[in-house]
N, C-alpha and C positions, 0 to 999 in steps of 0.2 A: 504494500500500500504506500503510495507516494505521500510526500509531505502535504501537498495541497489537499488531497483526499482526506487525510487525517484532520487537517485544520477545519475543513467543511463539516465533517462529521462531529467534531468536538463542539463547534459552534451550534450545530443543530441540537445536539444532546443538551447543551447548556440552556437552550431556549425551551426545549420540550420536556425536560425532566428536572426534578429536584433531587439532590443527593443528600442522603442521611447517613451519618456515621454513628454507629452505636457500639458500645463496649459490653462485653460479658465477662464474668469471672474467668480467670485463667483456668484452662482445662475444659471449658464448656463448649468452645467453638467447634472443635473437631468432632466430638460426639453428636452435636446438633447437626452439623453438615452431613455426617454419616447417616443419621436418622432420616433427614430430608431425602438424601439420595436413595435410601432403601424404600422410601415411599414414592419415589419417582418425581420428586420436586426439588427445589433449591431453597436455601436459607433466604435468599432475596425474595423469592415468590411467596414464601410463608410470611415474611415480614410485611410485604406489600399487602397481602390479603388481610393480615391483622390490622394494619393501619387503615385500610379501606373500610373494614367493618366497624372499627371504633369511630371514625369520623362520620360515617353514615349514621350510626346509632346516635351520635351527639347531635346530629341535625334532624333526627326523626324521619329519615328516609331510608329506603332500601339501598343496599350496597350497589345493586345493578343500576339504580337511578343516579347515584353519585358517579359511578364509573362512566355512564353515558354523558353526564355533564363534563367530566374531565376530558373525555375523548373528543367531545365537540369543541372544547377550548383548544385542545392540542391540534385538532384537524384544521384550525384556522391558521396554523403556521405554514409557511411555504415548505414544499417537499424538499427543495434543495436551496441552500443559501449560497449566494454569490461569494466567491473568494474575496472580492473587493470590499465586502461589507465590514 
């Protein structure tokens, strides 16, 4: 992947996604990642599902409705960003 391609993808990801860093007690990460893998999912997917459910619950709406709102907002972003931006 070229430098230009990476720069474009990085800019799109910055506009389309929020990044969350969370910490767990030492020794908990690997067993959790293994558990997720054994269930056919990822730690990121499980964390995202948890956050989606909690935020939807706090707003009194279904998670699917919140996800639809978020997708609609994200879909308003351009598919590809110009390198010059």
